[in-house]
C-alpha positions in Angstrom: 159.1 87.3 79.3 156.8 85.5 77.2 153.2 86.8 77.2 150.6 84.7 77.6 149.6 83.7 74.6 152.7 81.8 73.8 152.8 79.7 76.7 151.2 77.0 74.4 154.0 76.9 72.3 156.2 76.9 74.7 154.8 74.2 76.8 154.5 72.1 73.6 158.3 72.9 72.7 159.3 71.5 76.0 157.4 68.2 75.7 158.9 67.7 72.6 162.3 68.5 73.9 161.7 66.1 76.7 160.5 63.5 74.2 164.0 63.4 72.5 165.7 63.5 75.2 163.8 60.8 76.4 164.8 58.6 73.2 168.0 59.3 73.4 168.3 58.0 77.1 166.7 55.4 76.5 168.9 54.1 74.0 171.7 54.4 76.4 170.6 53.0 79.6 171.9 49.9 81.3 172.0 50.6 84.9 169.2 50.6 87.5 169.5 54.5 88.4 169.5 55.1 84.1 165.9 53.8 84.2 164.8 55.8 87.4 165.8 58.8 85.7 164.5 57.7 82.6 161.2 56.9 84.2 161.2 60.7 86.1 161.9 62.3 82.6 159.0 60.3 81.1 156.9 61.5 84.0 157.4 65.1 83.4 156.9 64.5 79.9 153.6 63.3 80.2 152.8 66.0 82.7 154.3 68.5 80.2 152.4 66.9 77.2 149.1 66.6 79.6 149.4 70.2 80.1 149.8 71.6 76.7 146.7 69.2 75.5 144.5 70.8 78.5 145.7 74.4 77.5 145.2 73.8 73.8 141.9 72.1 74.9 141.1 75.5 76.5 141.9 77.8 74.6 140.1 76.6 71.4 137.1 76.7 73.5 137.7 80.2 74.4 138.1 81.1 70.6 134.5 78.9 70.3 132.9 80.8 72.7 134.2 84.4 71.5 132.8 83.4 67.8 129.6 82.2 69.4 129.4 85.8 71.3 129.7 87.5 68.0 127.9 84.8 65.9 124.9 86.1 68.5 125.4 89.7 68.7 125.5 89.7 64.9 122.8 87.5 63.7 119.4 89.1 62.8 116.3 86.9 64.0 114.0 85.5 61.4 111.0 86.1 63.6 111.5 90.1 64.6 109.0 92.5 64.8 109.4 95.9 63.2 107.6 98.7 64.8 107.0 101.6 62.6 108.4 104.6 63.7 105.1 107.0 64.2 104.6 110.0 62.0 103.2 113.4 63.3 101.0 114.8 60.2 99.7 118.3 60.8 96.3 118.8 59.8 95.5 122.0 57.1 94.6 124.1 59.4 90.3 124.3 59.8 88.7 127.6 58.4 85.8 128.4 60.3 83.3 130.3 57.9 81.8 132.7 59.9 77.9 132.2 60.1 75.5 134.0 57.6 73.8 136.1 59.4 70.0 135.7 59.7 68.3 139.7 59.2 65.2 140.3 57.7 65.7 143.1 54.5 62.1 144.9 53.6 62.6 146.7 49.7 59.9 148.9 49.1 58.3 148.6 45.5 55.0 150.1 43.7 52.6 147.5 42.7 52.5 145.9 40.3 56.4 144.9 40.3 58.2 144.6 37.1 58.8 142.1 34.7 60.8 139.0 36.2 59.9 140.6 39.5 61.8 143.8 39.1 60.8 145.7 41.8 59.6 149.4 40.5 60.9 153.0 42.4 59.7 155.1 40.1 56.1 155.5 38.2 54.1 157.8 36.2 50.6 158.8 37.6 47.7 161.1 36.4 46.6 163.9 38.1 42.4 163.5 38.9 40.7 165.8 40.7 43.7 167.0 42.3 44.5 163.1 43.6 47.7 160.8 42.3 46.4 157.3 43.4 49.4 154.5 43.3 49.7 151.1 45.2 52.7 150.0 46.7 54.3 146.8 48.5 57.2 145.6 50.0 59.2 142.5 49.6 61.4 140.5 52.0 65.0 139.8 50.4 66.5 138.7 53.5 67.7 135.8 55.1 65.0 135.7 57.9 61.4 135.9 58.6 60.5 139.1 59.6 57.7 139.1 62.8 56.3 141.4 64.3 56.9 144.3 62.6 55.8 147.8 61.7 56.3 150.3 58.5 56.0 154.1 58.4 54.6 155.9 55.2 55.6 159.5 54.8 54.7 161.6 51.8 56.2 164.7 51.0 55.9 168.1 52.8 53.0 169.9 51.5 51.3 166.4 50.6 48.0 165.4 51.9 46.2 161.7 52.4 42.8 162.3 50.4 42.2 158.8 52.3 43.8 157.1 55.0 45.7 153.8 53.6 44.1 150.4 54.5 45.0 149.3 58.3 47.1 152.3 59.4 47.1 154.6 62.1 48.2 157.8 62.8 50.7 159.5 65.0 50.1 161.8 66.9 51.4 165.9 65.7 52.7 164.1 62.3 49.9 164.4 59.4 52.3 163.2 56.9 53.2 160.1 58.5 51.1 156.5 58.8 52.1 153.6 60.6 50.7 150.0 59.4 51.5 146.9 61.4 52.4 143.5 60.4 52.7 140.1 62.1 54.9 138.2 59.6 56.2 138.4 56.1 58.1 135.3 54.9 61.7 135.4 53.2 61.0 136.2 49.3 57.3 136.7 50.0 55.5 140.2 49.3 53.0 142.6 51.7 49.3 142.2 50.3 49.5 145.8 48.0 48.6 149.1 49.9 46.6 151.7 48.2 47.4 155.4 48.8 45.8 158.6 47.8 47.6 161.3 47.9 47.3 165.1 47.1 50.5 166.8 45.7 50.9 170.2 46.2 49.8 172.6 43.3 51.8 172.4 40.5 54.5 169.9 41.2 55.8 167.6 38.4 57.1 165.0 40.9 57.2 164.0 44.9 58.7 161.2 46.2 57.2 159.1 49.5 59.7 157.8 51.8 59.2 154.2 53.8 60.6 152.9 57.1 60.2 149.1 58.4 61.4 147.5 61.7 60.8 144.0 63.2 62.1 141.2 65.4 64.9 140.3 62.9 65.4 143.8 61.0 68.3 146.0 61.5 68.1 148.9 63.6 65.7 151.5 62.2 67.9 154.2 60.0 65.9 157.1 60.7 68.5 159.3 58.1 68.2 156.9 54.8 64.7 155.7 54.2 63.9 154.1 51.2 62.2 156.5 48.9 59.5 156.0 45.7 59.3 158.4 43.3 56.0 159.2 41.5 56.0 162.0 38.3 52.7 163.5 38.2 50.9 163.4 34.7 48.7 166.5 34.2 45.6 165.9 32.1 
């Protein structure tokens, strides 16, 4: 059985054969019956030919429609918009530096200080009438202002104060310690020097003075590790 795609060829062949038959019959026809038959054959031939033509046109239209569909599917528009694919960029981790602690810190020194503001923790002083006289100060080397503070001055065991230091007070039952309050000490600045007159034990060649301090932005008092300044006694 012929498939659908060969029907156009078969119809065209039949139409051609009919036309050939008509040509042969037309040459031999003399009777009216023959002429009637001839007319029928002509009509059939015309029908086959018209049908073949219609199918050919329909086939051409189908092929053209398929071509148009393929062209539409493959044609790239000239005014298309390209939407960029968003790219996710992971930023580097933010390193948060811990804040610098703000703390007042005092460093004690004999006065006057050394060249280039070098703090002095050891000094030689003469013994005059049994008394060693010296001066001390303290510098705020911290990162905050020292407010509402107090310092403690402790001389050596066996030592005595020949005079009370200026602005100091005496705590109860502690004769070798003196306290002195202060209001403010700015960063990088010094206390006004305070004079100390000390009677050391007889025969000693050296002794120390211990200092402690406290203020609003200072570290807790370290009673076990006070700052110490050393005095070498020079006898005359």
